[in-house]
N, C-alpha and C positions, 0 to 999 in steps of 0.2 A: 383561181389564185395563180396556179402554176403557169397558165397560159400568158397571164398578165406580166409575170416576172419573166418569161422567155422573150415577150415582146419588148418588154423595157431593157432586158438585157443587151438587145441589139444596140451597137454603137452608131448605127444609121439612123436611129429614131432622134429627130430634133429635140433640143431641151424644151421648147415651148409645148410640143405633144407630150413629153414626159411630165411636165408641170400640169397641163390640162388633166392627164389621167390621174395625177396625184390629188389633184383639187377636188375631182369628182370623187375619188375614193375616201377624202378626209370629210367631204360633205356629208357621205352616206355614214360614216363613223359617227360623227356628231349627231346626226339625226337619230340613229340606232340608240346611242347613249342617253340621249334626251327622252326618247320613248321608255327606255327600261327604267330611267330614273323616276318618270311620272307614274309608271305601272306600280314601282315599288312604294313610292310615296303614297299612292292611293290606299294602300293597306297597312300603312305604319299607323300604331295607334297614337293617340294624342301625347302619351308620355313620350313617345319615341321622337316626336317633332321637338319636344322641349330639351331632351338629353342628346340629341344627335351632335357631333363634335362640329366645331366651327372649320370654314374652308381654310383657316390659317394652319389647320392641323393635318392637312392634306400632306403626304410624303413628298410631293412635288413642290410645296410652297416654298422650299428653300432656293429654288432656281429663280434667279431675277430675270422677269420677263416684262415686256411693256405693259403699261396699265391702261393704255387707250391708243386709239388709232394714229394720233399725231406721234406718239413715240414709236409706234410700230413701223412707221413710214421713214422714221429717222435711221432704222438699222440697215445694215448693208445685207445684200442677198444672201452672202455666207452665213452671217450670224443668224438670220432668220431661219434658214435651213438647220443650222447647228441647233437652234432652241428646239424646233420640230422634231428633230431627231433624237435629242435628249428627253423630250416629254414621252415619246413614243417608246423609247427604250426602257424609261422608268415604269412603264405599265406592262411590261411583258410578264413578270411574275405575279404582280397583283390580279392581272386578268385570269391567271391560273387559279388563283384562290377563289375569285369571284364565281369562275365556272364551277369549281368543285362544291362551293356553297350552295349554288343555284340548283344543284342537281338534287338536294336534299332540303331545299327551302320548304318551310310550312306555309305555302302560298297557294291559292286557288289557280292560279296562272302558271304554276311552277314549269311546266313542260314548255309553254311559250317562251318563258324568261330563259331557261336553260338554252333553248335553241337559238335565241337572239343573242345570247353571251357568246355561244360558239361562233356565230356569225361575225361578232364583234372581234373576236380573236383572229379569225381568218383575214378580215379587212386590215386589222392592226398588222399583222405579219406582211400581208402583201404590199401595204404601204411602207412599212420599214424596208422591205427589200427595194422597193422603187427609189426611196429617198436615198438609200445606201448608193446606188447607182448614180443618181443625180449630184450627190456629194462628190463623187471622184471626178466629176466633170466640172466641179466648181473650186476645187483647190482644197488645201489643209485647213482652213478656218472652217469650212463646211463640214469636214469630216470629224472636228472635235465633237465629242460627247461629254456632257457633264453627268457624271454617275450620281444618282440620287438613291441612297439607300432605302430599303422597304422592309420593315421588320415583319416577317411572315407570322401567321398564326396570331392575328391580332383579336382573339376570341370571336373570330368570325361565325362560328357555328355552336355558340352556347344555347341558351333557351331560346324560346321562339322569338322575343321581342328583341333580344341581344341581336340575334342572327339577323333579323330584318334590318335593325338600327345600323349595323356594321356594313351590311351590304349596300344599304341605301348611301350611307356615307361615302364608301369607296366609288359607288356609282356617280354620286354628285360631283365627286374630285374629277373622276375621269370625264364627265360631261363638260365641266369647266375646263379641263386641259384640251379636250378634242375640239373644244371651240377655238381655243388659242392656236392649236395646231391649223385647224381650217383657215383662221385669219391670216396667219403667216404664210401659208401656200397661196392663198389667194392673192395676195401682196406680190409674191413672187411671180405669179402667173401674169398679173397685170404688167409687172414690169419687163418682163420677158417678151410680152405682146407689144410692149412700148405704149401702153395706155397712161393716160393722166392719173395721178392718184385719187382724184374725185371719182373717178370712173370704177375704182377696184372696190 
């Protein structure tokens, strides 16, 4: 991660290369979050599936994001980057809670989950650093971040079922947001490479 940051820090690196690297990192982020979400879901009791909160209760739901590809393609490069950075920023604290909870999770694959969450945090931080540098190249709108409040201690580590439900809920929210980030960055990469929208 440090090496990537050092490379990205160089002003000599073209924006297209920065976007390539950011897109690769976001792709990995989404794949990891999907894998973790599925792993947690596989051990969730039936009652847990019934009472898991709805996606509209995710702390990032307040951020107005495109609902489909058509809307995404209508946004400017600066706005897309601003949205991606806002979502990433909103997950810095929750990922710390997820990591803490994963360490004491009553789950047969606890160690694997804990290691993957740590990897998730490293990818998120590295991607955030890279996007910060990109935003400085793209102007004030791209540097704008919408702060989305996250209420800590959301009963994430109560009894076994509550712990799994809350962790699964947070991971499903993160998986959804990491997909959005990945989509936004792929559109940016296509535009930078001057590809047609249908090729993105």
